[in-house]
C-alpha positions as CSV (number, residue, x, y, z in Angstrom):
1,M,-9.8,-17.3,-8.1
2,A,-10.9,-14.0,-9.4
3,I,-9.0,-12.1,-6.7
4,W,-5.8,-13.8,-7.7
5,F,-6.2,-12.7,-11.4
6,F,-6.9,-9.2,-10.2
7,I,-3.8,-9.3,-7.9
8,F,-1.7,-10.7,-10.7
9,A,-2.9,-7.9,-13.0
10,E,-2.1,-5.3,-10.4
11,L,1.4,-6.7,-9.7
12,L,2.0,-6.8,-13.5
13,A,1.0,-3.2,-13.9
14,F,3.3,-2.1,-11.0
15,G,6.0,-4.4,-12.3
16,I,6.0,-2.6,-15.6
17,F,6.1,0.7,-13.8
18,F,9.1,-0.5,-11.7
19,V,11.0,-1.7,-14.8
20,A,10.3,1.6,-16.6
21,Y,11.6,3.4,-13.5
22,A,14.8,1.3,-13.3
23,F,15.4,1.9,-17.1
24,A,14.9,5.6,-16.7
25,R,17.1,5.7,-13.6
26,A,19.9,3.9,-15.4
27,H,19.9,6.6,-18.1
28,N,19.6,9.6,-15.6
29,V,21.5,8.4,-12.5
30,V,22.6,11.9,-11.5
31,L,19.2,13.4,-11.9
32,F,17.5,10.6,-9.9
33,N,20.1,10.7,-7.1
34,E,19.9,14.5,-6.8
35,S,16.1,14.4,-6.8
36,Q,15.9,11.6,-4.2
37,Q,17.8,13.8,-1.8
38,H,14.6,15.9,-1.5
39,L,12.4,13.0,-0.4
40,N,11.5,12.5,3.2
41,I,13.0,9.1,3.8
42,T,11.8,9.2,7.4
43,S,8.2,9.4,6.3
44,G,8.7,6.6,3.8
45,A,10.3,4.4,6.5
46,I,7.5,5.1,9.0
47,N,4.9,4.3,6.3
48,T,6.7,1.0,5.7
49,L,6.4,0.1,9.3
50,V,2.8,1.3,9.3
51,L,1.8,-1.0,6.4
52,I,3.8,-4.0,7.7
53,T,2.0,-3.6,11.0
54,S,-1.3,-3.3,9.2
55,S,-0.6,-6.5,7.3
56,Y,0.1,-8.2,10.7
57,F,-3.3,-7.1,11.9
58,M,-4.9,-8.7,8.8
59,V,-3.0,-12.0,9.6
60,R,-4.5,-11.8,13.1
61,A,-8.0,-11.1,11.6
62,V,-7.7,-14.3,9.5
63,A,-6.5,-16.3,12.5
64,A,-9.4,-15.0,14.6
65,I,-12.1,-15.9,12.0
66,K,-10.6,-19.4,11.6
67,Q,-11.4,-19.7,15.3
68,N,-15.0,-18.4,14.9
69,L,-14.1,-15.1,16.6
70,S,-16.1,-12.7,14.4
71,R,-15.9,-9.7,16.7
72,E,-12.2,-10.2,17.3
73,C,-11.7,-10.5,13.5
74,A,-13.6,-7.3,13.0
75,R,-11.4,-5.5,15.6
76,W,-8.2,-6.6,13.9
77,I,-9.6,-5.4,10.5
78,A,-10.5,-2.1,12.1
79,A,-6.9,-1.8,13.3
80,A,-5.6,-2.6,9.8
81,I,-7.9,0.1,8.3
82,G,-6.8,2.6,11.0
83,F,-3.1,2.0,10.1
84,G,-4.1,2.4,6.4
85,G,-5.5,5.8,7.4
86,I,-2.2,6.7,9.1
87,F,-0.3,5.8,5.9
88,L,-2.6,8.0,3.9
89,V,-2.2,11.0,6.3
90,I,1.6,10.7,6.2
91,K,1.5,10.5,2.4
92,L,-0.8,13.5,2.2
93,F,1.7,15.6,4.2
94,E,4.5,14.4,1.9
95,F,2.5,15.2,-1.2
96,H,1.6,18.6,0.2
97,A,5.2,19.4,0.8
98,K,6.2,18.5,-2.8
99,F,3.3,20.4,-4.4
100,A,4.1,23.4,-2.1
101,D,7.6,23.3,-3.5
102,G,6.2,23.5,-7.0
103,I,7.0,19.9,-7.8
104,T,4.7,18.3,-10.3
105,L,4.7,15.4,-12.8
106,S,6.4,17.6,-15.3
107,T,9.3,18.8,-13.0
108,N,11.6,16.0,-14.1
109,T,11.6,12.3,-15.0
110,F,12.3,11.3,-11.4
111,Y,9.4,13.3,-10.0
112,M,7.1,12.0,-12.8
113,F,7.9,8.5,-11.6
114,Y,7.8,9.3,-7.9
115,L,4.4,11.0,-8.1
116,S,2.9,8.5,-10.5
117,L,4.0,5.5,-8.5
118,T,3.1,6.9,-5.1
119,I,-0.2,8.3,-6.1
120,F,-1.1,5.0,-7.9
121,H,-0.2,3.2,-4.7
122,F,-2.1,5.7,-2.6
123,M,-5.2,4.9,-4.6
124,H,-4.7,1.2,-4.0
125,V,-4.5,1.8,-0.3
126,I,-7.8,3.7,-0.5
127,L,-9.4,0.8,-2.4
128,G,-7.9,-1.7,0.1
129,M,-9.5,0.2,2.9
130,V,-12.9,0.2,1.2
131,I,-12.6,-3.6,0.7
132,L,-11.5,-4.1,4.3
133,M,-14.4,-1.9,5.5
134,A,-16.9,-4.1,3.7
135,V,-15.2,-7.3,5.1
136,M,-15.1,-5.8,8.6
137,L,-18.8,-4.9,8.6
138,K,-19.7,-8.4,7.4
139,A,-17.5,-10.0,10.0
140,R,-19.0,-7.8,12.7
141,S,-22.5,-8.9,11.8
142,G,-21.4,-12.6,11.9
143,G,-21.2,-13.1,8.2
144,Y,-18.1,-15.2,8.3
145,S,-17.2,-18.3,10.3
146,A,-14.4,-20.8,10.6
147,E,-16.0,-22.8,7.8
148,N,-16.8,-19.8,5.6
149,H,-14.1,-17.1,5.7
150,T,-13.0,-16.7,2.1
151,G,-14.0,-13.1,2.1
152,V,-11.7,-12.3,5.0
153,E,-8.8,-14.2,3.3
154,T,-9.6,-12.4,0.0
155,G,-9.5,-9.0,1.6
156,A,-6.3,-9.9,3.4
157,S,-4.7,-11.0,0.2
158,Y,-5.5,-7.7,-1.5
159,W,-4.1,-5.8,1.6
160,H,-1.0,-7.9,1.6
161,M,-0.5,-7.1,-2.1
162,V,-0.7,-3.4,-1.3
163,D,1.9,-3.8,1.4
164,L,4.2,-5.8,-0.8
165,L,4.0,-3.1,-3.5
166,W,5.1,-0.5,-0.9
167,I,7.9,-2.8,0.4
168,I,9.3,-2.7,-3.2
169,L,8.4,0.9,-3.9
170,F,10.0,2.4,-0.8
171,P,13.6,1.2,-1.3
172,L,13.3,1.5,-5.1
173,V,12.3,5.2,-5.0
174,Y,13.5,6.5,-1.6
175,V,16.6,4.5,-0.8
176,I,18.5,3.0,-3.7
177,H,21.1,5.4,-5.1
């Protein structure tokens, strides 16, 4: 139950951020549209596919542990972690390009939201990977079973939340004009 309160709190925090973004955008449409032109939509789209694939791997991990396949579960979680790493590398290249262009939180309102939202999400991906690493190690050592797999489902739930947030964040910040 604690994970659901935590997930709800995280969704609420991001929800407030999203509403503030939408409000600011409504009052600065030209600035937001112009600034969005400088985002790498291809990187954002690839990262969307990467996180959706990673969430699929977590679905497979949960299915594996429900069949008492601990090693297979751990392999699926490792794949999810690996794709989380791919997401982070792509975002780092994107952040580097923005910072190299002199873009910071104080450049304009759009970039303040873009950087705040994406860095906040980036930190959640890192936390999710740490959680999944702990779950993977326990699964690998036989710590979960078909009867006792709450930890795998809990880790998967957090990871799916991180994915869901990106699925909202990507079109909101990169696509919608």
